[in-house]
C-alpha positions as CSV (number, residue, x, y, z in Angstrom):
1,M,0.0,0.0,0.0
2,Q,2.8,2.4,0.9
3,E,4.5,1.7,-2.5
4,A,1.2,2.6,-4.3
5,V,1.0,5.9,-2.4
6,N,4.6,6.7,-3.2
7,T,4.0,6.0,-6.9
8,L,0.9,8.2,-6.9
9,M,2.8,11.0,-5.2
10,L,5.6,10.7,-7.7
11,I,3.2,10.8,-10.6
12,C,1.4,13.9,-9.1
13,A,4.7,15.6,-8.5
14,A,5.8,15.0,-12.1
15,L,2.5,16.3,-13.5
16,A,2.6,19.4,-11.3
17,S,6.1,20.0,-12.4
18,L,5.1,19.8,-16.1
19,A,2.1,22.0,-15.5
20,F,4.3,24.6,-13.8
21,G,6.7,24.5,-16.7
22,V,3.9,25.0,-19.2
23,L,2.5,28.0,-17.3
24,V,6.0,29.6,-17.0
25,A,6.5,29.1,-20.8
26,Y,3.0,30.6,-21.5
27,G,3.8,33.6,-19.4
28,I,7.1,34.2,-21.1
29,C,5.5,33.9,-24.5
30,R,2.7,36.3,-23.5
31,A,5.3,38.8,-22.3
32,A,7.4,38.5,-25.4
33,F,4.4,38.9,-27.8
34,A,3.2,42.0,-25.8
35,K,6.7,43.5,-26.2
36,L,6.7,42.7,-29.9
37,R,3.2,44.2,-30.3
38,Q,4.4,47.4,-28.5
39,H,7.5,47.5,-30.8
40,A,5.4,47.0,-33.9
41,G,3.0,49.8,-32.8
42,H,6.0,52.1,-32.3
43,L,7.4,51.3,-35.7
44,A,4.0,51.9,-37.4
45,A,3.7,55.3,-35.7
46,Q,7.1,56.2,-36.9
47,R,6.3,55.2,-40.5
48,A,3.0,57.0,-40.4
49,Q,4.7,60.1,-39.2
50,A,7.4,59.8,-41.9
51,Q,4.8,59.6,-44.6
52,M,3.1,62.8,-43.4
53,V,6.2,64.9,-44.0
54,P,6.0,66.3,-47.5
55,P,8.9,65.7,-49.7
56,V,11.4,68.5,-50.3
57,S,11.0,69.7,-53.9
58,Q,14.0,70.4,-56.0
59,P,14.1,73.6,-58.0
60,D,14.2,73.1,-61.8
61,S,17.6,74.4,-63.0
62,L,17.1,73.6,-66.7
């Protein structure tokens, strides 16, 4: 009986360890994608601002 309880505890500990690892990986991915989304928004704002600036016209010297 004691051996069965030990085996069950070992299985539960292994599953808990796997679940914890999955949750940590999920949190890291969420944080990384949030950072990428912030960076992409910053780049989009820079590009939109750069397109608003009118081009400098060159005088015709012909």
